[in-house]
FIKOLZA-1660 file (N, C-alpha, C; in steps of 0.1 Angstrom, whole numbers, plus 5000, padded with zeros to 4 digits):
% residues 187
   i   px   py   pz ch aa at
   1 4646 4815 4573  A  X  N
   1 4657 4826 4573  A  X CA
   1 4658 4835 4587  A  X  C
   2 4640 4837 4591  A  X  N
   2 4645 4838 4604  A  X CA
   2 4646 4832 4616  A  X  C
   3 4645 4815 4612  A  X  N
   3 4655 4810 4621  A  X CA
   3 4670 4815 4624  A  X  C
   4 4677 4814 4611  A  X  N
   4 4692 4816 4610  A  X CA
   4 4695 4827 4622  A  X  C
   5 4688 4840 4615  A  X  N
   5 4685 4853 4617  A  X CA
   5 4686 4851 4631  A  X  C
   6 4674 4845 4634  A  X  N
   6 4676 4843 4656  A  X CA
   6 4685 4841 4664  A  X  C
   7 4691 4825 4654  A  X  N
   7 4701 4815 4662  A  X CA
   7 4714 4829 4660  A  X  C
   8 4718 4832 4646  A  X  N
   8 4730 4844 4647  A  X CA
   8 4725 4856 4659  A  X  C
   9 4719 4864 4658  A  X  N
   9 4710 4877 4671  A  X CA
   9 4719 4863 4683  A  X  C
  10 4713 4853 4686  A  X  N
  10 4713 4850 4702  A  X CA
  10 4732 4844 4704  A  X  C
  11 4736 4840 4694  A  X  N
  11 4751 4832 4692  A  X CA
  11 4762 4847 4694  A  X  C
  12 4754 4860 4692  A  X  N
  12 4764 4869 4687  A  X CA
  12 4762 4875 4702  A  X  C
  13 4751 4874 4710  A  X  N
  13 4751 4880 4723  A  X CA
  13 4754 4872 4730  A  X  C
  14 4753 4859 4732  A  X  N
  14 4766 4850 4740  A  X CA
  14 4777 4854 4737  A  X  C
  15 4784 4855 4728  A  X  N
  15 4800 4858 4725  A  X CA
  15 4804 4870 4732  A  X  C
  16 4788 4881 4731  A  X  N
  16 4795 4894 4737  A  X CA
  16 4795 4893 4752  A  X  C
  17 4790 4888 4757  A  X  N
  17 4787 4882 4774  A  X CA
  17 4798 4875 4774  A  X  C
  18 4800 4866 4770  A  X  N
  18 4814 4856 4774  A  X CA
  18 4824 4865 4773  A  X  C
  19 4826 4875 4762  A  X  N
  19 4840 4885 4763  A  X CA
  19 4835 4895 4773  A  X  C
  20 4824 4900 4778  A  X  N
  20 4831 4908 4789  A  X CA
  20 4832 4900 4802  A  X  C
  21 4825 4888 4804  A  X  N
  21 4827 4881 4815  A  X CA
  21 4841 4878 4815  A  X  C
  22 4846 4877 4805  A  X  N
  22 4866 4870 4804  A  X CA
  22 4872 4882 4806  A  X  C
  23 4867 4895 4803  A  X  N
  23 4875 4907 4803  A  X CA
  23 4877 4911 4816  A  X  C
  24 4864 4908 4824  A  X  N
  24 4861 4910 4839  A  X CA
  24 4873 4902 4847  A  X  C
  25 4873 4889 4844  A  X  N
  25 4883 4879 4849  A  X CA
  25 4894 4884 4846  A  X  C
  26 4898 4887 4832  A  X  N
  26 4913 4891 4832  A  X CA
  26 4917 4904 4836  A  X  C
  27 4909 4914 4841  A  X  N
  27 4909 4930 4847  A  X CA
  27 4917 4921 4862  A  X  C
  28 4904 4914 4869  A  X  N
  28 4903 4911 4884  A  X CA
  28 4918 4903 4885  A  X  C
  29 4924 4897 4873  A  X  N
  29 4934 4887 4873  A  X CA
  29 4946 4900 4874  A  X  C
  30 4948 4905 4866  A  X  N
  30 4960 4918 4865  A  X CA
  30 4962 4924 4873  A  X  C
  31 4948 4928 4886  A  X  N
  31 4948 4939 4896  A  X CA
  31 4955 4927 4907  A  X  C
  32 4954 4914 4907  A  X  N
  32 4966 4906 4917  A  X CA
  32 4979 4905 4912  A  X  C
  33 4980 4902 4901  A  X  N
  33 4994 4903 4892  A  X CA
  33 5001 4915 4899  A  X  C
  34 4993 4929 4895  A  X  N
  34 5004 4943 4894  A  X CA
  34 5004 4950 4909  A  X  C
  35 4998 4934 4919  A  X  N
  35 5001 4947 4934  A  X CA
  35 4993 4958 4936  A  X  C
  36 4988 4957 4930  A  X  N
  36 4977 4973 4935  A  X CA
  36 4986 4990 4923  A  X  C
  37 4991 4987 4912  A  X  N
  37 4993 4996 4907  A  X CA
  37 4981 4999 4898  A  X  C
  38 4967 4989 4896  A  X  N
  38 4958 4998 4889  A  X CA
  38 4952 5014 4903  A  X  C
  39 4957 5011 4913  A  X  N
  39 4956 5024 4924  A  X CA
  39 4959 5037 4922  A  X  C
  40 4971 5032 4913  A  X  N
  40 4979 5047 4910  A  X CA
  40 4972 5058 4908  A  X  C
  41 4970 5071 4912  A  X  N
  41 4963 5077 4909  A  X CA
  41 4949 5082 4913  A  X  C
  42 4948 5071 4925  A  X  N
  42 4935 5070 4935  A  X CA
  42 4940 5078 4942  A  X  C
  43 4932 5080 4953  A  X  N
  43 4932 5087 4969  A  X CA
  43 4932 5080 4975  A  X  C
  44 4933 5079 4989  A  X  N
  44 4928 5072 4998  A  X CA
  44 4914 5073 5003  A  X  C
  45 4909 5063 5012  A  X  N
  45 4895 5069 5017  A  X CA
  45 4894 5076 5024  A  X  C
  46 4888 5083 5029  A  X  N
  46 4886 5094 5042  A  X CA
  46 4894 5085 5057  A  X  C
  47 4899 5094 5064  A  X  N
  47 4902 5085 5072  A  X CA
  47 4907 5093 5087  A  X  C
  48 4908 5089 5099  A  X  N
  48 4914 5097 5110  A  X CA
  48 4925 5087 5115  A  X  C
  49 4936 5087 5120  A  X  N
  49 4943 5081 5128  A  X CA
  49 4953 5088 5143  A  X  C
  50 4956 5080 5151  A  X  N
  50 4960 5086 5160  A  X CA
  50 4971 5080 5163  A  X  C
  51 4988 5083 5167  A  X  N
  51 4999 5077 5167  A  X CA
  51 4995 5077 5181  A  X  C
  52 5008 5069 5186  A  X  N
  52 5007 5061 5201  A  X CA
  52 5010 5074 5212  A  X  C
  53 5018 5087 5207  A  X  N
  53 5016 5098 5217  A  X CA
  53 5007 5109 5211  A  X  C
  54 4993 5101 5205  A  X  N
  54 4982 5112 5203  A  X CA
  54 4981 5120 5193  A  X  C
  55 4988 5119 5182  A  X  N
  55 4987 5130 5172  A  X CA
  55 4977 5126 5162  A  X  C
  56 4971 5133 5154  A  X  N
  56 4959 5129 5148  A  X CA
  56 4966 5126 5132  A  X  C
  57 4963 5120 5124  A  X  N
  57 4968 5122 5113  A  X CA
  57 4951 5116 5100  A  X  C
  58 4948 5125 5090  A  X  N
  58 4941 5125 5084  A  X CA
  58 4942 5127 5066  A  X  C
  59 4937 5127 5061  A  X  N
  59 4936 5133 5045  A  X CA
  59 4943 5146 5045  A  X  C
  60 4936 5150 5053  A  X  N
  60 4941 5167 5052  A  X CA
  60 4956 5166 5050  A  X  C
  61 4964 5158 5059  A  X  N
  61 4982 5153 5065  A  X CA
  61 4984 5153 5055  A  X  C
  62 4978 5148 5042  A  X  N
  62 4983 5145 5031  A  X CA
  62 4987 5157 5022  A  X  C
  63 4982 5166 5022  A  X  N
  63 4982 5176 5012  A  X CA
  63 5000 5183 5012  A  X  C
  64 5003 5183 4999  A  X  N
  64 5016 5190 5002  A  X CA
  64 5027 5181 5005  A  X  C
  65 5026 5168 5009  A  X  N
  65 5036 5160 5015  A  X CA
  65 5041 5148 5009  A  X  C
  66 5053 5142 5007  A  X  N
  66 5053 5130 4999  A  X CA
  66 5052 5118 5013  A  X  C
  67 5043 5109 5012  A  X  N
  67 5038 5101 5026  A  X CA
  67 5045 5088 5022  A  X  C
  68 5051 5083 5027  A  X  N
  68 5049 5069 5030  A  X CA
  68 5042 5063 5038  A  X  C
  69 5036 5049 5036  A  X  N
  69 5030 5046 5043  A  X CA
  69 5033 5029 5044  A  X  C
  70 5029 5027 5053  A  X  N
  70 5035 5010 5054  A  X CA
  70 5027 5003 5066  A  X  C
  71 5017 4987 5062  A  X  N
  71 5009 4990 5070  A  X CA
  71 5015 4971 5075  A  X  C
  72 5013 4962 5086  A  X  N
  72 5019 4955 5091  A  X CA
  72 5014 4951 5109  A  X  C
  73 5018 4941 5109  A  X  N
  73 5015 4932 5120  A  X CA
  73 5026 4922 5125  A  X  C
  74 5023 4920 5140  A  X  N
  74 5034 4912 5145  A  X CA
  74 5035 4899 5142  A  X  C
  75 5027 4895 5140  A  X  N
  75 5029 4880 5133  A  X CA
  75 5031 4874 5121  A  X  C
  76 5032 4887 5112  A  X  N
  76 5032 4886 5094  A  X CA
  76 5050 4887 5092  A  X  C
  77 5053 4872 5091  A  X  N
  77 5067 4873 5088  A  X CA
  77 5076 4882 5075  A  X  C
  78 5071 4887 5064  A  X  N
  78 5073 4893 5059  A  X CA
  78 5072 4911 5064  A  X  C
  79 5062 4910 5070  A  X  N
  79 5060 4926 5081  A  X CA
  79 5076 4928 5086  A  X  C
  80 5080 4917 5092  A  X  N
  80 5088 4919 5101  A  X CA
  80 5102 4920 5095  A  X  C
  81 5102 4911 5086  A  X  N
  81 5114 4911 5075  A  X CA
  81 5117 4928 5070  A  X  C
  82 5108 4933 5067  A  X  N
  82 5109 4945 5066  A  X CA
  82 5115 4958 5077  A  X  C
  83 5112 4952 5090  A  X  N
  83 5117 4968 5100  A  X CA
  83 5131 4971 5097  A  X  C
  84 5141 4965 5098  A  X  N
  84 5152 4972 5096  A  X CA
  84 5154 4978 5084  A  X  C
  85 5150 4977 5072  A  X  N
  85 5150 4979 5061  A  X CA
  85 5140 4997 5060  A  X  C
  86 5125 4993 5066  A  X  N
  86 5114 5007 5069  A  X CA
  86 5127 5018 5077  A  X  C
  87 5134 5011 5091  A  X  N
  87 5141 5019 5097  A  X CA
  87 5153 5029 5091  A  X  C
  88 5155 5020 5080  A  X  N
  88 5165 5028 5073  A  X CA
  88 5164 5037 5064  A  X  C
  89 5149 5033 5058  A  X  N
  89 5144 5042 5047  A  X CA
  89 5139 5060 5058  A  X  C
  90 5133 5057 5064  A  X  N
  90 5129 5064 5076  A  X CA
  90 5142 5076 5080  A  X  C
  91 5152 5070 5085  A  X  N
  91 5165 5078 5087  A  X CA
  91 5171 5087 5074  A  X  C
  92 5166 5077 5061  A  X  N
  92 5170 5088 5051  A  X CA
  92 5165 5097 5048  A  X  C
  93 5152 5096 5053  A  X  N
  93 5141 5106 5045  A  X CA
  93 5137 5117 5052  A  X  C
  94 5138 5115 5066  A  X  N
  94 5135 5120 5080  A  X CA
  94 5134 5136 5080  A  X  C
  95 5150 5138 5074  A  X  N
  95 5151 5152 5074  A  X CA
  95 5142 5158 5064  A  X  C
  96 5139 5155 5056  A  X  N
  96 5129 5164 5039  A  X CA
  96 5121 5169 5046  A  X  C
  97 5119 5185 5046  A  X  N
  97 5103 5188 5052  A  X CA
  97 5094 5186 5042  A  X  C
  98 5094 5181 5031  A  X  N
  98 5084 5176 5028  A  X CA
  98 5078 5161 5025  A  X  C
  99 5085 5148 5034  A  X  N
  99 5083 5140 5036  A  X CA
  99 5077 5135 5051  A  X  C
 100 5071 5127 5048  A  X  N
 100 5063 5120 5060  A  X CA
 100 5061 5104 5063  A  X  C
 101 5066 5099 5074  A  X  N
 101 5064 5085 5072  A  X CA
 101 5050 5079 5078  A  X  C
 102 5045 5071 5073  A  X  N
 102 5035 5066 5087  A  X CA
 102 5035 5048 5085  A  X  C
 103 5035 5044 5101  A  X  N
 103 5036 5031 5103  A  X CA
 103 5022 5026 5108  A  X  C
 104 5017 5021 5102  A  X  N
 104 5002 5020 5107  A  X CA
 104 5001 4999 5111  A  X  C
 105 4991 4998 5122  A  X  N
 105 4996 4985 5127  A  X CA
 105 4977 4984 5137  A  X  C
 106 4972 4971 5135  A  X  N
 106 4964 4969 5146  A  X CA
 106 4965 4962 5159  A  X  C
 107 4987 4966 5155  A  X  N
 107 4988 4959 5175  A  X CA
 107 4985 4967 5183  A  X  C
 108 4981 4964 5198  A  X  N
 108 4985 4969 5206  A  X CA
 108 4993 4979 5213  A  X  C
 109 4997 4989 5219  A  X  N
 109 5005 4996 5226  A  X CA
 109 5016 4987 5229  A  X  C
 110 5013 4974 5240  A  X  N
 110 5027 4971 5246  A  X CA
 110 5034 4962 5229  A  X  C
 111 5024 4957 5220  A  X  N
 111 5034 4951 5211  A  X CA
 111 5040 4956 5205  A  X  C
 112 5034 4970 5202  A  X  N
 112 5040 4978 5195  A  X CA
 112 5058 4982 5198  A  X  C
 113 5056 4989 5211  A  X  N
 113 5067 4990 5223  A  X CA
 113 5077 4981 5220  A  X  C
 114 5071 4968 5224  A  X  N
 114 5083 4954 5224  A  X CA
 114 5089 4957 5208  A  X  C
 115 5083 4958 5201  A  X  N
 115 5086 4956 5187  A  X CA
 115 5099 4967 5181  A  X  C
 116 5092 4980 5185  A  X  N
 116 5099 4989 5185  A  X CA
 116 5117 4991 5191  A  X  C
 117 5115 4982 5200  A  X  N
 117 5125 4981 5215  A  X CA
 117 5135 4971 5203  A  X  C
 118 5128 4960 5200  A  X  N
 118 5138 4949 5192  A  X CA
 118 5141 4955 5182  A  X  C
 119 5134 4962 5174  A  X  N
 119 5143 4964 5158  A  X CA
 119 5143 4979 5158  A  X  C
 120 5143 4986 5173  A  X  N
 120 5154 4997 5172  A  X CA
 120 5144 5008 5161  A  X  C
 121 5131 5005 5166  A  X  N
 121 5123 5016 5151  A  X CA
 121 5122 5029 5160  A  X  C
 122 5124 5040 5154  A  X  N
 122 5121 5051 5159  A  X CA
 122 5108 5064 5149  A  X  C
 123 5107 5051 5136  A  X  N
 123 5095 5061 5129  A  X CA
 123 5080 5057 5138  A  X  C
 124 5076 5070 5135  A  X  N
 124 5062 5072 5142  A  X CA
 124 5053 5058 5137  A  X  C
 125 5043 5053 5147  A  X  N
 125 5036 5039 5144  A  X CA
 125 5024 5044 5152  A  X  C
 126 5014 5043 5139  A  X  N
 126 5002 5046 5144  A  X CA
 126 4994 5032 5145  A  X  C
 127 4985 5032 5159  A  X  N
 127 4977 5018 5157  A  X CA
 127 4961 5022 5153  A  X  C
 128 4953 5012 5152  A  X  N
 128 4939 5018 5150  A  X CA
 128 4934 5004 5147  A  X  C
 129 4920 5000 5143  A  X  N
 129 4920 4991 5141  A  X CA
 129 4922 4979 5129  A  X  C
 130 4916 4967 5131  A  X  N
 130 4924 4957 5116  A  X CA
 130 4913 4961 5105  A  X  C
 131 4904 4963 5110  A  X  N
 131 4889 4968 5099  A  X CA
 131 4897 4983 5093  A  X  C
 132 4902 4991 5100  A  X  N
 132 4903 5007 5095  A  X CA
 132 4921 4999 5085  A  X  C
 133 4929 4990 5091  A  X  N
 133 4942 4988 5083  A  X CA
 133 4930 4983 5069  A  X  C
 134 4923 4975 5066  A  X  N
 134 4918 4970 5057  A  X CA
 134 4913 4976 5049  A  X  C
 135 4906 4988 5055  A  X  N
 135 4901 4997 5046  A  X CA
 135 4907 5010 5041  A  X  C
 136 4918 5012 5047  A  X  N
 136 4933 5021 5044  A  X CA
 136 4939 5012 5032  A  X  C
 137 4944 4998 5031  A  X  N
 137 4950 4994 5025  A  X CA
 137 4943 4984 5014  A  X  C
 138 4930 4988 5009  A  X  N
 138 4922 4985 4999  A  X CA
 138 4921 4966 5000  A  X  C
 139 4920 4964 5014  A  X  N
 139 4921 4949 5017  A  X CA
 139 4932 4941 5013  A  X  C
 140 4940 4943 5008  A  X  N
 140 4954 4936 5001  A  X CA
 140 4960 4930 5011  A  X  C
 141 4963 4929 5027  A  X  N
 141 4967 4920 5035  A  X CA
 141 4981 4929 5037  A  X  C
 142 4993 4924 5042  A  X  N
 142 5003 4928 5047  A  X CA
 142 5009 4920 5044  A  X  C
 143 5024 4930 5048  A  X  N
 143 5026 4938 5046  A  X CA
 143 5020 4947 5030  A  X  C
 144 5017 4958 5034  A  X  N
 144 5012 4966 5024  A  X CA
 144 5019 4980 5021  A  X  C
 145 5029 4984 5011  A  X  N
 145 5035 4998 5011  A  X CA
 145 5027 5006 5005  A  X  C
 146 5026 5019 5004  A  X  N
 146 5016 5030 4999  A  X CA
 146 5026 5041 4995  A  X  C
 147 5027 5046 4982  A  X  N
 147 5037 5061 4984  A  X CA
 147 5026 5072 4980  A  X  C
 148 5025 5080 4986  A  X  N
 148 5012 5095 4981  A  X CA
 148 5022 5102 4979  A  X  C
 149 5018 5111 4968  A  X  N
 149 5026 5119 4960  A  X CA
 149 5021 5134 4968  A  X  C
 150 5029 5144 4963  A  X  N
 150 5021 5157 4972  A  X CA
 150 5010 5164 4965  A  X  C
 151 5002 5157 4954  A  X  N
 151 4986 5159 4953  A  X CA
 151 4975 5150 4958  A  X  C
 152 4983 5142 4968  A  X  N
 152 4972 5137 4979  A  X CA
 152 4972 5117 4969  A  X  C
 153 4977 5114 4957  A  X  N
 153 4977 5106 4948  A  X CA
 153 4983 5098 4955  A  X  C
 154 4981 5080 4950  A  X  N
 154 4984 5072 4951  A  X CA
 154 4996 5072 4939  A  X  C
 155 5013 5069 4940  A  X  N
 155 5019 5069 4934  A  X CA
 155 5024 5057 4928  A  X  C
 156 5026 5048 4941  A  X  N
 156 5032 5035 4944  A  X CA
 156 5022 5031 4950  A  X  C
 157 5023 5017 4951  A  X  N
 157 5012 5006 4961  A  X CA
 157 5020 4993 4957  A  X  C
 158 5019 4982 4968  A  X  N
 158 5025 4971 4966  A  X CA
 158 5017 4964 4979  A  X  C
 159 5020 4952 4978  A  X  N
 159 5015 4942 4991  A  X CA
 159 5020 4933 4987  A  X  C
 160 5022 4925 5001  A  X  N
 160 5031 4914 5005  A  X CA
 160 5047 4919 5005  A  X  C
 161 5054 4909 5007  A  X  N
 161 5067 4908 5007  A  X CA
 161 5076 4893 5007  A  X  C
 162 5086 4901 5013  A  X  N
 162 5097 4887 5015  A  X CA
 162 5102 4884 5031  A  X  C
 163 5097 4872 5037  A  X  N
 163 5104 4871 5046  A  X CA
 163 5120 4868 5049  A  X  C
 164 5128 4871 5041  A  X  N
 164 5143 4874 5040  A  X CA
 164 5143 4888 5042  A  X  C
 165 5150 4894 5055  A  X  N
 165 5154 4908 5053  A  X CA
 165 5165 4911 5041  A  X  C
 166 5174 4904 5036  A  X  N
 166 5181 4907 5025  A  X CA
 166 5176 4912 5013  A  X  C
 167 5162 4903 5011  A  X  N
 167 5152 4904 4997  A  X CA
 167 5145 4918 5003  A  X  C
 168 5137 4916 5014  A  X  N
 168 5134 4931 5013  A  X CA
 168 5144 4942 5015  A  X  C
 169 5154 4942 5020  A  X  N
 169 5163 4955 5015  A  X CA
 169 5161 4957 5000  A  X  C
 170 5168 4952 4991  A  X  N
 170 5167 4948 4981  A  X CA
 170 5159 4952 4973  A  X  C
 171 5148 4949 4972  A  X  N
 171 5132 4949 4967  A  X CA
 171 5130 4969 4968  A  X  C
 172 5133 4972 4983  A  X  N
 172 5132 4987 4985  A  X CA
 172 5141 4996 4981  A  X  C
 173 5154 4988 4979  A  X  N
 173 5167 5001 4973  A  X CA
 173 5163 4995 4954  A  X  C
 174 5158 4992 4951  A  X  N
 174 5156 4988 4934  A  X CA
 174 5140 4993 4929  A  X  C
 175 5129 4993 4941  A  X  N
 175 5116 4993 4932  A  X CA
 175 5112 5011 4942  A  X  C
 176 5115 5011 4956  A  X  N
 176 5108 5023 4964  A  X CA
 176 5117 5032 4964  A  X  C
 177 5129 5032 4968  A  X  N
 177 5138 5044 4970  A  X CA
 177 5139 5051 4952  A  X  C
 178 5139 5047 4943  A  X  N
 178 5141 5053 4932  A  X CA
 178 5125 5063 4934  A  X  C
 179 5113 5057 4934  A  X  N
 179 5103 5066 4936  A  X CA
 179 5104 5079 4945  A  X  C
 180 5104 5075 4957  A  X  N
 180 5111 5084 4967  A  X CA
 180 5119 5095 4961  A  X  C
 181 5130 5094 4959  A  X  N
 181 5143 5099 4953  A  X CA
 181 5136 5112 4939  A  X  C
 182 5127 5105 4933  A  X  N
 182 5119 5116 4921  A  X CA
 182 5105 5126 4928  A  X  C
 183 5101 5116 4937  A  X  N
 183 5090 5126 4942  A  X CA
 183 5097 5134 4952  A  X  C
 184 5108 5135 4958  A  X  N
 184 5112 5145 4965  A  X CA
 184 5121 5155 4959  A  X  C
 185 5129 5150 4946  A  X  N
 185 5138 5160 4939  A  X CA
 185 5149 5155 4944  A  X  C
 186 5156 5144 4950  A  X  N
 186 5168 5142 4958  A  X CA
 186 5176 5138 4944  A  X  C
 187 5188 5142 4945  A  X  N
 187 5198 5132 4935  A  X CA
 187 5202 5124 4940  A  X  C
% end
């Protein structure tokens, strides 16, 4: 009888461990599939970055503002496909006093200026290190788009994108504009 109890006990422990590992794997796979929605409600890690014009931006700068953040780099086809869509979004919301737009890259000033001219980018671009980009976008790659609400919490998070500019624009229209409009209380 003791032998059966011992076998039952170890079998139960094995099943519990297996379920725990299976749950961990499921959570990990869900986090990949969700595109970062598990980050909604969290805050960005502490940071300080500077724009090409020398303006500093920190976590404190997020307070009481709706902040749109996009991470990109020049050799990233989906990043480039979003450039015109990002410019249109910036133009649509830049006059809102409670809105701010950050474009963050690890590219050097010369590459940023070349791309800004080519894609007629007028939005603010912040250059930092690749490590800082990975730190701030939770190591999710490029492009990454984050919307921060006025309580400095992540409201929306997505990584990856489309190589076709029309698909990128369609995605922004269906998924990003509604979030910004709701947060900015725009009709």
